[in-house]
N, C-alpha and C positions, 0 to 999 in steps of 0.2 A: 511785351515781352518782343513781339514783332519788329516795333519800332529799334527794340537794341539789336535783332538780329541785323537789320537792313543798315542800320549805326557801324554794325561793326564789320560787316561787308563790305561797306564803299571805306570804312578806315585801313583796312586790308586790301582791296584795291588800290587805294592811294600811295600807300606805301610800296605796294609792290611797284607801281608806276614807276617810283621815286627814288627806289634803291636798284642799282647795277653793281655788279660783278665783271671784269673784264677780265679774259686770260688772253695775255699776248703772247706772240711766239717771235722770238727775238735770236739771230744768227750767233750777236758777238758773246766770246765766252764769258761764265762766271768770272768775277774777278776782276773785270777791266772796268777801265773810267766810266766806258756805256752802262755796265751792270750798276755801278753804285750809284750814277744820276738817276736810273732808273728806278732803283729801290726806293731812293730817298724822295723822289716823285712820289712814287703810289704810297708811301705813309703820309706825305704832309696831306695828300690828296683826303686820305683816308681819316685825318685829323680833323681839316676845315670842314670838311661833309659830315662830320661826324657818324663817320663808318657805314654810309649811305652809298658812297662810291668807294670800288675797292678796285686794285689791280692785282694780277696775279702773273709775274713773268716767267715765261719759259727760254731759258738762255743755253746759247751754247748749239743752237739747233736741234734741242730736245723735240723740237715738234715735227720738225725736217725742215729743208731748206725753204727759200722763199715761195716758190710752186707751191710745196707742201703748204703753207701756211695760209697762200691767199684761198687754198680750195676749202681747208676747215675754215675758215672765216665763213664762206659762202655756203656752208652747209650749216654754220651756226656752233660748230664743235671748237673754235674758238672766236673771241671778238674782235680781235684787230693783230697788226703784227710790226713790226718795222719793214719796210719796203725800201730798195734801190734798185736803180738801173731798169734794166730789161722789165722786172715784176713789175716796177711803178708804172713803168713804159704801157703794159699790157692792163691794166686799172686804168691809167688818162695816159695816152701818148701825148700832149702838150707839154707834158713835164718833161720831157726828154728835149727838148729844144735846146736846154742851157746845157745838155753832153755832146752838142753837136760838136766834132772833134774841130780843134784849132779857132774855135770861136774865141777864147781868151788867153789864150796863149799861156803866159806863168805868173797872170794875174789872178791869184785868187780872189782879191777883193774887189775887182770889178765883177769878177763871178758872181758872188755872194750879195753884192748889191743889185743885179740884175735879177736874181732868185726872190730878192725882198719885193723888188717892181712888181714883180709877176704872181705876185702871190695871191692876190685876189681872186686874178684871171685864172689861176693853177686850182684853188678852194673851190672856186665854185665848179669848174670842169670834174674835179674829183666827186665831191658832193651829189652832182649827176649819174656818176659814175657807183654811186653806193656807198661811198664812205663820208668819216668826217676827220680832217686832217689835222690832228695837234699838233703838226710842227715839221717843218724842213729842216735839216741839219744837213752840213757840208760833209761831204768824204774826204772830198780833195782832189787835189791836183793828180792826173793820170801818167805814169811813166810806162815807155818800153823797157822791157829789161833784156837782155840778150848773150848770147855766147859769141854774136859775131861783131866782131869793129865794123863799123861802117862809118862813113866820112859827112853822109849827108841821106836827106830824105831818100831820096831816087836810089840809094845805096842799098836800102832796104827792101827793095824789088826782091822776091824769090826765097826769102826768108820765113823758113818754117814756124808759125806763131799760132798759139792757143787763140781759141774763138769760144766763147759763150753761146753755143749752140741755141739759134733762137733771137738772138740780138740782133736788129734789122741796123742798129748803127754802126756795129762792130763788123758786121757784114760787106755793109757799103764801104767802109774806110778801107778793111780789106782788099775788098776787089778795087778800088779807084788805085790804092798804093802797091796792089799787086804784088801782095805776099802773099803765101802760101796758108790757107786756112786749115786748120787742123780742130776740129771741135772735139772739147773733152769734157768731162767732169771736173768740175774745181779742185776735189781733191786728188786728180789724177795728174795735174800740174806738175809736182815738184819731181815725182817720179818718171816721168816723160821729157824734164830738163835734161835729167839724170842718162836718161837710155837713148837721147837723141831724135827722140819723136818729135819734138818740138826744140827748136831752138830758141823761141824769144814768147814772154808774154807780158802783158801790160797790167798793171796795178797802180792805186795812190801808194806811197811810201808807207804805211803803216802795215797794209797787208803784205808787202814786199817782204817786211820783216815777220809777221806772224806767220804766216806760212810756209817760211823759210827757204822762198826764191833766192834771197840771197845769197844763199848758201852755192846754189847752182847755176848762177850766172857772173859772168865776167865785167857787163858793161852795164849801165844806165845812161838812155840818151836823157841828157839833160834839155830837153827841148819840150816838155808837155803836150801831150796829145789831145787831151781832156779836161774837162770838170766834172766828178762825181758826186751826186745828189740822192738823199734819200728823205723818207719822210714818215711819220709816224701815226696812222691810220687806224681808226675804229669804223666797225659798220654802221651805218645809218639804223639800222634795227636795233644794234644794242645801245646806241647814243641816243634814240628816242623814248628809251627809259629812265633817262635823267633828268631830274626837273631843270627848269631855266635856270634858278638860280644856280643849282649845283653846278651847270653847264658853263655859266660864269667863271666859277670858282677853277674849275677842272683844266678849263681854256690859261688864266692868268696863269696857273703852274705850272702846266707843260710848256708854254711860252718862255719863262722862267729857266725851267732842265733843261730845254734845248740849246739856248743860248749857252749854257755851261756845258753841252755835249759838244758843241760847234769849239769852245775857248779849249776843250781839251783835246779834241780834234786837230786841231790848228797846230798846238803844242806839239802833241804827239807826232804829227808827221813831220816836222820839222827836226824834229829828235831823232825818228827811223830815217829821214835821210841821211841823216852824219853818223848812225849807224851802219847803214848800208856803205858808206862811203870810207869809213874808217875799219871796215872788214877787208878793203881790198878792192872792190869795184869800183870800177873807174868809170866815171862821168863824162860823158861823151861831150862836145860844145859843137853844135852845126852852125855854117856858116848862117849869116844874115841874110845872104838870097834865099836861104830857105822860108822866110816869112811870105813870100811870093810863093812859092811852091803851096805853103799849108793855107792860104787865101784861096787859090784856085780849088784844092781838095774840098776847102771847106763850103763854095758855092757849087759844086759837084755833087755833092753828099747832100744837102738841101736838096735842090732840086730833085735828089733820086727820090728822095723820103717825103716829101711833100705832097699830101693828100696821101699819102700811105701811112704812115708813124705817125708825122704830127701835121695840123692842119694848115692851111694858107691863114688863115684869121692867126694864129697864134705866132706864125713865123712873122707876119706883120707887126705884132706885138713885142716880140723879140729885138728885131730891126728898130723898131723905136726904143725899147728900153735901153739899147745900146747907143 
């Protein structure tokens, strides 16, 4: 009888250690390609692990914004989330190396290739920060949209632009370009464009459409200022509950669906740019000389943030990858 009880306890403990349920916070709304791919991924993982690994996604900011999701992961109310930009940088600053303004111009393929080269380095740093990376994905090239017509980068000086409070890359860029920073919560940007509190904002093409900013601006600067990256992270504590066999399965399936997310985002951003233009927004072409201006701004921002947001080691790895 004693042996039976012992064996039962061992079985239960083993089962518990190899079974995991992940609750994931996502800002992307229900019904988007993002949501579809995440749901399909969860179903396939559940099937391939015989129900031992399950994912529950909370879409549309149901668990709050990214900062809220990160806080909940750290107290184990959630086990993971989709993180971008500033929040991803709060976890591990070197991930933002690929988001330094004016590094890639309009070459998104080069940007993604650089991400792939740096992924092993990023993954190691993310793991040290307490997370397992199930995959990076591109959000897209970032554009200025404005109510004010400008002829070149220097002409943007003095423009009142929305800024995401606490984003050190944006703060450095705004300061170096001599823009006027107006920190606002993301939901307030649309109304602030309407009332004149701000004259400009920045985002990839998809959010410009989804957030309806395109209805409140007259111009898009067809000179991408940066590249935006995201990542699907789960906590090391939660990941430790998955067996080595199932970890391999989860990683393989996640890799497949992150690739699908990228394909969708590339297509959706391309379509969004067409919708913005067809909606009457004028695309501004800046002169070739602005490429030199952009290079100077890039170097100044790198110098300002080295050792503060990202490491000197990481910066060397970026330069080598380029």
